[in-house]
DSSP file (Angstrom, degrees, kcal/mol; ACC not computed):
  #  RESIDUE AA STRUCTURE BP1 BP2  ACC     N-H-->O    O-->H-N    N-H-->O    O-->H-N    TCO  KAPPA ALPHA  PHI   PSI    X-CA   Y-CA   Z-CA
    1    1 A M              0   0    0      0, 0.0     3,-0.4     0, 0.0     2,-0.2   0.000 360.0 360.0 360.0 123.7    0.0    0.0    0.0
    2    2 A T        +     0   0    0      1,-0.2     3,-0.1    27,-0.0    27,-0.1  -0.568 360.0  32.0 -94.3 159.0    1.6    3.3   -1.0
    3    3 A G  S    S+     0   0    0      1,-0.2     2,-0.6    -2,-0.2    -1,-0.2   0.418  75.3 131.3  83.3  -2.0    1.1    6.7    0.6
    4    4 A A        +     0   0    0     -3,-0.4     2,-0.3    24,-0.2    -1,-0.2  -0.767  30.1 159.0 -89.9 118.8    0.8    5.4    4.2
    5    5 A R  B     -A   67   0A   0     62,-0.7    62,-1.2    -2,-0.6     2,-0.3  -0.992  20.1-177.1-141.5 144.3    3.1    7.4    6.5
    6    6 A I        -     0   0    0     -2,-0.3    60,-0.1    60,-0.2     3,-0.1  -0.876  40.0 -90.5-129.1 168.6    3.4    8.2   10.2
    7    7 A D        -     0   0    0     -2,-0.3    40,-0.1    58,-0.3     2,-0.1  -0.385  66.8 -71.6 -72.0 158.7    5.9   10.4   12.1
    8    8 A Y        +     0   0    0     38,-0.3     2,-0.4    41,-0.1    41,-0.3  -0.307  63.6 170.4 -57.9 126.2    9.0    8.6   13.4
    9    9 A V  E     -e   49   0B   0     39,-0.6    41,-2.1    -3,-0.1     2,-0.6  -0.999  27.9-138.5-139.5 135.3    8.1    6.3   16.2
   10   10 A E  E     -e   50   0B   0     -2,-0.4    41,-0.2    39,-0.2    49,-0.1  -0.860  22.4-168.5 -98.3 124.5   10.3    3.7   17.8
   11   11 A L  E     -e   51   0B   0     39,-3.0    41,-3.1    -2,-0.6     2,-0.3  -0.889  23.8-118.6-112.7 139.8    8.5    0.4   18.6
   12   12 A P  E     +e   52   0B   0      0, 0.0    41,-0.2     0, 0.0    94,-0.1  -0.588  37.6 163.7 -72.6 136.2    9.8   -2.4   20.8
   13   13 A S    >   +     0   0    0     39,-3.6     3,-0.9    -2,-0.3    40,-0.2   0.082  28.1 125.4-140.2  27.1   10.2   -5.6   18.7
   14   14 A A  T 3  S+     0   0    0     38,-0.5     3,-0.4     1,-0.3    39,-0.1   0.785  75.0  50.6 -63.1 -31.1   12.4   -7.8   20.9
   15   15 A T  T 3  S+     0   0    0     89,-0.3    -1,-0.3     1,-0.2    90,-0.1   0.692 133.5   8.6 -82.5 -16.7   10.0  -10.7   20.9
   16   16 A A  S <> S+     0   0    0     -3,-0.9     4,-3.0    88,-0.1     5,-0.3  -0.223  72.3 156.3-157.8  54.1    9.5  -10.9   17.1
   17   17 A H  H  > S+     0   0    0     -3,-0.4     4,-2.4     1,-0.2     5,-0.2   0.929  80.0  40.1 -52.6 -55.1   11.9   -8.5   15.4
   18   18 A E  H  > S+     0   0    0      1,-0.2     4,-2.8     2,-0.2    -1,-0.2   0.900 116.4  50.6 -64.6 -40.7   12.0  -10.2   12.0
   19   19 A L  H  > S+     0   0    0      2,-0.2     4,-2.2     1,-0.2    -1,-0.2   0.908 111.3  49.0 -65.1 -40.2    8.3  -10.9   12.1
   20   20 A T  H  X S+     0   0    0     -4,-3.0     4,-1.9     2,-0.2    -2,-0.2   0.927 112.7  47.5 -63.1 -45.5    7.5   -7.3   12.9
   21   21 A R  H  X S+     0   0    0     -4,-2.4     4,-1.8    -5,-0.3    -2,-0.2   0.929 113.4  47.6 -62.0 -46.5    9.8   -6.0   10.1
   22   22 A A  H  X S+     0   0    0     -4,-2.8     4,-2.4     1,-0.2    -1,-0.2   0.858 107.2  57.8 -64.6 -35.8    8.3   -8.4    7.6
   23   23 A F  H  X S+     0   0    0     -4,-2.2     4,-3.1     1,-0.2     5,-0.3   0.954 109.0  43.5 -61.2 -50.6    4.8   -7.5    8.6
   24   24 A Y  H  X S+     0   0    0     -4,-1.9     4,-2.0     1,-0.2     6,-1.3   0.845 112.3  53.5 -67.7 -31.2    5.3   -3.7    7.8
   25   25 A A  H  X S+     0   0    0     -4,-1.8     4,-1.3     4,-0.2    -1,-0.2   0.930 116.2  39.5 -63.5 -45.2    7.1   -4.5    4.6
   26   26 A K  H  < S+     0   0    0     -4,-2.4    -2,-0.2     2,-0.2    -3,-0.2   0.913 119.9  42.8 -74.0 -43.3    4.2   -6.7    3.5
   27   27 A A  H  < S+     0   0    0     -4,-3.1    -3,-0.2    -5,-0.2    -2,-0.2   0.890 134.9  12.0 -73.6 -39.3    1.3   -4.5    4.8
   28   28 A F  H  < S-     0   0    0     -4,-2.0   -24,-0.2    -5,-0.3    -3,-0.2   0.419  96.0-115.2-122.7  -0.8    2.6   -1.0    3.7
   29   29 A G     <  +     0   0    0     -4,-1.3    -4,-0.2    -5,-0.4     2,-0.2   0.703  57.3 161.6  74.0  17.7    5.5   -1.7    1.4
   30   30 A W        -     0   0    0     -6,-1.3     2,-0.3    -9,-0.1    -1,-0.2  -0.485  28.4-147.4 -75.4 144.0    8.0   -0.1    3.8
   31   31 A T        -     0   0    0     -2,-0.2    12,-0.6    -7,-0.0     2,-0.3  -0.841  12.6-153.8-108.8 148.3   11.7   -0.9    3.4
   32   32 A F  E     -F   42   0B   0     -2,-0.3     2,-0.4    10,-0.2    10,-0.2  -0.903   9.2-151.0-124.8 148.1   14.1   -1.0    6.4
   33   33 A S  E     -F   41   0B   0      8,-2.8     8,-2.4    -2,-0.3     2,-0.4  -0.929  25.6-125.2-112.1 143.5   17.8   -0.5    6.9
   34   34 A D  E     -F   40   0B   0     -2,-0.4     6,-0.2     6,-0.2     2,-0.2  -0.726  19.8-172.8 -91.6 136.8   19.6   -2.4    9.7
   35   35 A Y  S    S-     0   0    0      4,-3.4     3,-0.2    -2,-0.4     5,-0.1  -0.617  71.1 -36.5-124.8  69.0   21.6   -0.5   12.3
   36   36 A G  S >  S-     0   0    0     -2,-0.2     3,-0.7     1,-0.2    -1,-0.4  -0.441  93.6 -57.5  98.8-179.4   23.2   -3.4   14.2
   37   37 A P  T 3  S+     0   0    0      0, 0.0    -1,-0.2     0, 0.0     3,-0.0   0.670 132.1  32.7 -76.1 -15.6   21.7   -6.8   15.0
   38   38 A S  T 3  S+     0   0    0     -3,-0.2    15,-3.8     1,-0.1    16,-0.5   0.131 104.4  73.0-130.5  23.3   18.6   -5.6   16.9
   39   39 A Y  E <   + G   0  52B   0     -3,-0.7    -4,-3.4    13,-0.2     2,-0.3  -0.973  46.3 169.8-142.8 129.3   17.6   -2.3   15.3
   40   40 A S  E     -FG  34  51B   0     11,-1.5    11,-3.8    -2,-0.4     2,-0.3  -0.950   7.4-177.6-129.9 150.2   15.9   -1.5   12.0
   41   41 A A  E     -FG  33  50B   0     -8,-2.4    -8,-2.8    -2,-0.3     9,-0.2  -0.997  28.4-116.2-149.6 145.6   14.5    1.7   10.7
   42   42 A T  E     -F   32   0B   0      7,-2.4   -10,-0.2    -2,-0.3     3,-0.1  -0.509  21.9-174.4 -72.0 150.6   12.7    3.0    7.6
   43   43 A T        +     0   0    0    -12,-0.6     5,-0.1    -2,-0.2    -1,-0.1  -0.281  43.4 119.7-140.0  49.5   14.6    5.6    5.7
   44   44 A N  S    S-     0   0    0      3,-0.2     2,-0.3   -13,-0.1     4,-0.1   0.516  78.7 -48.2 -96.9  -5.7   12.0    6.5    3.1
   45   45 A G  S    S-     0   0    0     -3,-0.1    -1,-0.0     2,-0.0     3,-0.0  -0.914  90.2 -31.3 172.0-145.6   11.5   10.2    3.8
   46   46 A T  S    S+     0   0    0     -2,-0.3     2,-0.5     1,-0.1   -38,-0.3   0.610 121.1  52.7 -84.6 -11.8   10.8   12.8    6.4
   47   47 A T  S    S+     0   0    0    -40,-0.1     2,-0.3     2,-0.0    -3,-0.2  -0.989  71.4 168.3-126.9 124.2    8.9   10.4    8.7
   48   48 A D        -     0   0    0     -2,-0.5   -39,-0.6    -5,-0.1     2,-0.4  -0.902  26.8-134.1-138.0 163.9   10.3    7.1    9.7
   49   49 A V  E     -e    9   0B   0     -2,-0.3    -7,-2.4   -41,-0.3     2,-0.4  -0.950  13.2-155.7-121.0 135.0    9.8    4.2   12.1
   50   50 A G  E     -eG  10  41B   0    -41,-2.1   -39,-3.0    -2,-0.4     2,-0.6  -0.924   5.1-151.8-110.0 136.8   12.5    2.5   14.2
   51   51 A L  E     -eG  11  40B   0    -11,-3.8   -11,-1.5    -2,-0.4     2,-0.8  -0.927  10.1-155.5-109.3 113.4   12.1   -1.1   15.4
   52   52 A Q  E     +eG  12  39B   0    -41,-3.1   -39,-3.6    -2,-0.6   -38,-0.5  -0.778  17.7 174.2 -92.3 107.5   14.0   -1.7   18.7
   53   53 A G        +     0   0    0    -15,-3.8   -14,-0.2    -2,-0.8    -1,-0.1   0.481  53.3  92.1 -92.5  -4.1   14.9   -5.3   19.1
   54   54 A D    >>  -     0   0    0    -16,-0.5     3,-1.6     1,-0.2     4,-1.3  -0.818  61.8-157.1 -96.0 110.3   16.9   -5.0   22.2
   55   55 A P  T 34 S+     0   0    0      0, 0.0    -1,-0.2     0, 0.0   -40,-0.0   0.779  91.8  60.4 -60.7 -24.8   14.7   -5.5   25.3
   56   56 A G  T 34 S+     0   0    0      1,-0.2    -2,-0.0    -3,-0.1    -3,-0.0   0.779 114.0  34.6 -69.4 -26.3   17.2   -3.5   27.4
   57   57 A D  T <4 S+     0   0    0     -3,-1.6    -1,-0.2     2,-0.1     2,-0.1   0.504  91.1 114.6-104.9  -7.2   16.7   -0.4   25.3
   58   58 A A     <  -     0   0    0     -4,-1.3     2,-0.2    -6,-0.0   -47,-0.1  -0.434  48.6-157.7 -72.4 138.9   13.1   -0.7   24.4
   59   59 A L        -     0   0    0     -2,-0.1     2,-0.1     1,-0.1    -7,-0.1  -0.580  36.5 -77.4-102.7 168.4   10.7    1.9   25.7
   60   60 A S        -     0   0    0     -2,-0.2    -1,-0.1   -49,-0.1     0, 0.0  -0.478  55.7-121.9 -63.0 137.6    6.9    1.7   26.3
   61   61 A A        -     0   0    0     -2,-0.1   -50,-0.1    -3,-0.0    46,-0.1  -0.684  18.3-147.8 -90.5 133.4    5.2    2.1   22.9
   62   62 A P        -     0   0    0      0, 0.0    45,-0.2     0, 0.0    -1,-0.0  -0.271  36.4 -91.5 -79.8-178.4    2.7    4.9   22.2
   63   63 A L        -     0   0    0     -2,-0.1    45,-0.2    45,-0.1     2,-0.1  -0.802  44.3-158.2 -97.2  93.0   -0.1    4.4   19.7
   64   64 A P        -     0   0    0      0, 0.0    45,-2.3     0, 0.0     2,-0.5  -0.426   5.8-146.0 -68.2 149.0    1.2    5.5   16.4
   65   65 A V  E     - b   0 109A   0     43,-0.2     2,-0.5    -2,-0.1   -58,-0.3  -0.977   6.0-156.8-124.3 126.9   -1.5    6.5   13.9
   66   66 A I  E     - b   0 110A   0     43,-2.9    45,-2.6    -2,-0.5     2,-0.4  -0.867  11.6-143.1-103.7 129.2   -1.1    5.9   10.1
   67   67 A R  E     +Ab   5 111A   0    -62,-1.2   -62,-0.7    -2,-0.5     2,-0.3  -0.743  24.5 172.1 -93.7 139.8   -3.1    8.0    7.7
   68   68 A T        -     0   0    0     43,-2.4    45,-0.3    -2,-0.4     3,-0.2  -0.937  38.5-139.3-139.9 160.7   -4.5    6.5    4.5
   69   69 A D  S    S+     0   0    0     -2,-0.3     2,-0.4     1,-0.2    45,-0.1   0.618 100.6  43.8 -89.6 -18.4   -6.8    7.5    1.7
   70   70 A N     >  +     0   0    0      1,-0.1     4,-2.0    41,-0.1    -1,-0.2  -0.807  62.0 178.2-134.3  90.7   -8.5    4.1    1.6
   71   71 A L  H  > S+     0   0    0     -2,-0.4     4,-2.6     1,-0.2     5,-0.1   0.855  82.3  53.6 -61.6 -39.0   -9.3    2.7    5.0
   72   72 A E  H  > S+     0   0    0      2,-0.2     4,-2.2     1,-0.2    -1,-0.2   0.890 109.1  48.6 -66.6 -39.7  -10.9   -0.5    3.8
   73   73 A A  H  > S+     0   0    0      2,-0.2     4,-2.3     1,-0.2    -1,-0.2   0.886 112.3  50.0 -66.9 -37.9   -7.8   -1.3    1.6
   74   74 A A  H  X S+     0   0    0     -4,-2.0     4,-2.6     2,-0.2     5,-0.3   0.923 109.4  51.4 -64.4 -44.5   -5.6   -0.7    4.7
   75   75 A F  H  X S+     0   0    0     -4,-2.6     4,-1.9     1,-0.2    -2,-0.2   0.921 112.0  45.8 -54.7 -47.8   -7.7   -2.9    6.8
   76   76 A E  H  X S+     0   0    0     -4,-2.2     4,-2.6     2,-0.2    -1,-0.2   0.901 111.9  53.0 -63.7 -43.3   -7.5   -5.7    4.3
   77   77 A A  H  X S+     0   0    0     -4,-2.3     4,-1.7     1,-0.2    -2,-0.2   0.920 111.7  43.1 -62.9 -46.2   -3.7   -5.3    3.9
   78   78 A V  H  <>S+     0   0    0     -4,-2.6     5,-2.6     2,-0.2     4,-0.4   0.843 113.4  52.8 -73.7 -29.8   -2.9   -5.5    7.6
   79   79 A S  H ><5S+     0   0    0     -4,-1.9     3,-1.1    -5,-0.3    -2,-0.2   0.935 111.6  45.0 -63.8 -46.0   -5.3   -8.4    8.0
   80   80 A K  H 3<5S+     0   0    0     -4,-2.6    -2,-0.2     1,-0.2    -1,-0.2   0.782 107.6  59.6 -68.1 -27.3   -3.7  -10.3    5.2
   81   81 A A  T 3<5S-     0   0    0     -4,-1.7    -1,-0.2    -5,-0.2    -2,-0.2   0.552 127.3 -94.0 -80.3  -6.3   -0.2   -9.5    6.5
   82   82 A G  T < 5S+     0   0    0     -3,-1.1    -3,-0.2    -4,-0.4    -2,-0.1   0.598  71.1 149.7 110.8  12.7   -1.0  -11.2    9.8
   83   83 A A      < -     0   0    0     -5,-2.6     2,-0.6   -60,-0.1    -1,-0.2  -0.394  44.3-129.6 -74.4 153.8   -2.3   -8.5   12.2
   84   84 A T  E     -C  101   0A   0     17,-2.4    17,-3.1    -2,-0.1     2,-0.6  -0.936  25.8-127.6 -99.0 124.5   -4.7   -9.1   14.9
   85   85 A I  E     -C  100   0A   0     -2,-0.6    15,-0.3    15,-0.2   -10,-0.0  -0.633  27.7-179.5 -77.3 116.0   -7.6   -6.5   14.6
   86   86 A A  E    S+     0   0A   0     13,-1.7    14,-0.2    -2,-0.6    -1,-0.2   0.871  76.4   9.0 -81.8 -41.4   -7.9   -4.8   18.1
   87   87 A K  E    S-C   99   0A   0     12,-1.9    12,-2.2     3,-0.0    -1,-0.3  -0.955  80.2-135.1-141.7 118.2  -10.8   -2.6   17.1
   88   88 A P  E     -     0   0A   0      0, 0.0     9,-0.1     0, 0.0    11,-0.1  -0.107  54.5 -54.1 -65.5 173.3  -12.6   -2.9   13.8
   89   89 A I  E     +     0   0A   0      9,-0.1     2,-0.3     7,-0.1     9,-0.2  -0.213  69.6 165.0 -53.6 131.7  -13.4    0.2   11.7
   90   90 A F  E     -C   97   0A   0      7,-2.6     7,-2.5    -3,-0.1     2,-0.3  -0.959  33.8-111.3-143.8 159.5  -15.3    2.8   13.7
   91   91 A S  E     +C   96   0A   0     -2,-0.3     5,-0.3     5,-0.2     0, 0.0  -0.666  33.3 170.0 -93.0 149.7  -16.2    6.5   13.3
   92   92 A F  E >   -C   95   0A   0      3,-2.8     3,-2.5    -2,-0.3     2,-0.4  -0.933  52.3 -67.3-146.2 164.3  -14.8    9.3   15.4
   93   93 A P  T 3  S+     0   0    0      0, 0.0     3,-0.1     0, 0.0    -2,-0.0  -0.395 125.8  21.1 -57.6 114.5  -14.9   13.1   15.2
   94   94 A G  T 3  S-     0   0    0     -2,-0.4     2,-0.3     1,-0.1    -3,-0.0   0.289 130.3 -39.1 111.8 -10.0  -12.9   13.8   12.1
   95   95 A G  E <  S-C   92   0A   0     -3,-2.5    -3,-2.8    19,-0.1     2,-0.3  -0.990  71.0 -64.7 161.1-151.9  -13.0   10.5   10.3
   96   96 A R  E     +CD  91 112A   0     16,-2.6    16,-2.4    -2,-0.3     2,-0.3  -0.935  43.1 167.1-135.8 156.5  -12.9    6.8   10.8
   97   97 A R  E     -CD  90 111A   0     -7,-2.5    -7,-2.6    -2,-0.3     2,-0.3  -0.981  19.5-151.9-159.1 168.9  -10.2    4.4   12.0
   98   98 A F  E     - D   0 110A   0     12,-1.9    12,-2.4    -2,-0.3     2,-0.4  -0.948  16.2-136.1-139.9 163.6   -9.3    0.9   13.2
   99   99 A Q  E     -CD  87 109A   0    -12,-2.2   -12,-1.9    -2,-0.3   -13,-1.7  -0.943  21.0-178.6-123.0 144.5   -6.7   -0.5   15.5
  100  100 A F  E     -CD  85 108A   0      8,-2.6     8,-2.5    -2,-0.4     2,-0.5  -0.938  23.5-133.6-139.5 161.0   -4.5   -3.5   15.0
  101  101 A I  E     -CD  84 107A   0    -17,-3.1   -17,-2.4    -2,-0.3     6,-0.2  -0.976  24.7-146.3-115.4 121.5   -1.8   -5.5   16.8
  102  102 A D    >   -     0   0    0      4,-2.4     3,-2.2    -2,-0.5   -82,-0.1  -0.203  36.5 -89.9 -79.6 176.4    1.3   -6.4   14.8
  103  103 A P  T 3  S+     0   0    0      0, 0.0   -83,-0.1     0, 0.0   -84,-0.1   0.695 126.4  57.7 -62.9 -17.9    3.3   -9.7   15.3
  104  104 A G  T 3  S-     0   0    0      2,-0.1   -89,-0.3   -85,-0.1   -88,-0.1   0.412 120.5-105.8 -91.2   1.4    5.5   -7.9   17.8
  105  105 A G  S <  S+     0   0    0     -3,-2.2     2,-0.3     1,-0.3   -92,-0.1   0.529  72.8 141.6  90.2   7.3    2.6   -7.0   20.1
  106  106 A N        -     0   0    0    -94,-0.1    -4,-2.4   -95,-0.0     2,-0.5  -0.637  42.8-142.8 -83.6 135.9    2.5   -3.3   19.1
  107  107 A E  E     + D   0 101A   0     -2,-0.3     2,-0.3    -6,-0.2    -6,-0.2  -0.872  27.3 166.9-102.8 132.4   -0.8   -1.6   18.8
  108  108 A L  E     - D   0 100A   0     -8,-2.5    -8,-2.6    -2,-0.5     2,-0.3  -0.852  23.2-136.8-133.1 167.4   -1.3    1.0   16.1
  109  109 A A  E     -bD  65  99A   0    -45,-2.3   -43,-2.9    -2,-0.3     2,-0.4  -0.923   4.8-156.2-125.1 153.3   -4.2    2.7   14.4
  110  110 A V  E     -bD  66  98A   0    -12,-2.4   -12,-1.9    -2,-0.3     2,-0.3  -0.999  21.2-178.4-127.6 133.1   -5.0    3.6   10.8
  111  111 A W  E     -bD  67  97A   0    -45,-2.6   -43,-2.4    -2,-0.4     2,-0.3  -0.902  15.8-171.8-133.9 162.1   -7.3    6.4   10.0
  112  112 A S  E     - D   0  96A   0    -16,-2.4   -16,-2.6    -2,-0.3   -43,-0.1  -0.982  31.5-127.5-144.8 151.5   -8.9    8.2    7.1
  113  113 A E              0   0    0    -45,-0.3   -19,-0.1    -2,-0.3   -44,-0.1   0.769 360.0 360.0 -68.4 -25.3  -11.0   11.4    6.8
  114  114 A T              0   0    0    -45,-0.1    -1,-0.2   -18,-0.1   -19,-0.1   0.377 360.0 360.0-118.8 360.0  -13.7    9.5    5.0
């Protein structure tokens, strides 16, 4: 899926670093660069994601939110890539969104204005 971007967020991925990395590559087409054996990050533009695979350095994860123009296509993509849907598509003031849990246990949201 092209066009899906969030601001740089570091997510802990110690329990499933490779699965987490593969999930984002499959669901959103993101590419990663490795910075040592336990850290990967996107380097695609002004907003990037870091995957922290070292449990000693991992912080508590916030809920990053990914914006998309096609919420249904994003829902299908993350489902097919292996996410667990935490909250199906729902409306909120300003748009609609859903939340999912990736293979590393991180919870994220995807939203659209329509």
